[in-house]
Wavefront OBJ file of the C-alpha trace (Angstrom):
o trace
v -43.197 19.812 -58.441
v -45.965 21.564 -60.334
v -45.355 25.269 -61.078
v -48.803 26.238 -59.753
v -48.185 24.392 -56.495
v -44.793 26.036 -56.105
v -46.370 29.446 -56.673
v -49.039 28.753 -54.053
v -46.467 27.590 -51.501
v -44.233 30.631 -52.086
v -47.187 33.022 -51.802
v -48.295 31.353 -48.564
v -44.786 31.677 -47.119
v -44.614 35.319 -48.211
v -47.951 36.206 -46.601
v -47.027 34.343 -43.405
v -43.657 36.094 -43.259
v -45.186 39.542 -43.698
v -47.796 38.786 -41.006
v -45.019 37.612 -38.680
v -43.016 40.772 -39.336
v -45.977 43.080 -38.638
v -47.011 41.215 -35.500
v -43.440 41.274 -34.184
v -42.946 44.978 -34.868
v -46.256 45.837 -33.173
v -46.488 43.107 -30.526
v -43.084 43.264 -28.848
v -43.170 46.992 -28.019
v -46.820 46.820 -26.906
v -46.094 43.752 -24.784
v -43.166 45.523 -23.148
v -45.323 48.574 -22.420
v -48.104 46.398 -20.989
v -45.661 44.432 -18.836
v -43.641 47.323 -17.488
v -46.265 50.020 -16.908
v -49.357 50.282 -14.753
v -52.238 52.361 -16.118
v -55.973 52.754 -15.753
v -57.812 50.099 -17.726
v -54.840 47.728 -17.836
v -56.854 44.793 -16.476
v -59.536 45.384 -19.121
v -56.954 45.478 -21.920
v -55.370 42.256 -20.645
v -58.797 40.585 -20.431
v -59.573 41.645 -24.009
v -56.212 40.318 -25.209
v -56.808 36.954 -23.520
v -60.308 36.832 -24.975
v -58.952 37.516 -28.451
v -56.348 34.768 -28.118
v -58.903 32.266 -26.885
v -61.653 33.128 -29.343
v -61.449 30.805 -32.342
v -60.953 32.601 -35.669
v -63.866 30.701 -37.176
v -66.288 32.418 -34.797
v -64.909 35.790 -35.855
v -65.595 34.919 -39.491
v -69.113 33.792 -38.603
v -69.751 37.033 -36.726
v -68.434 39.057 -39.670
v -70.643 37.196 -42.123
v -73.741 37.538 -39.942
v -73.062 41.209 -39.184
v -72.389 42.303 -42.758
v -74.716 39.753 -44.399
v -71.958 38.591 -46.721
v -72.900 35.820 -49.144
v -70.580 32.831 -48.959
v -69.844 30.869 -52.093
l 1 2 3 4 5 6 7 8 9 10 11 12 13 14 15 16 17 18 19 20 21 22 23 24 25 26 27 28 29 30 31 32 33 34 35 36 37 38 39 40 41 42 43 44 45 46 47 48 49 50 51 52 53 54 55 56 57 58 59 60 61 62 63 64 65 66 67 68 69 70 71 72 73
């Protein structure tokens, strides 16, 4: 296998692993808190979480580009 390709694959796995670690450390405790406790605004937070999961990442990038007028390319 090409050394450059191996480097790209290893970097991709490293970034994915770090993202998984952060999301696990943050997401599991917050999910437990959301599931076990009742608080004011809980329905709104749940609606926002569902919206975020259903909103395609591409649209978020498009919104970012249009909001900040970032040049692509």
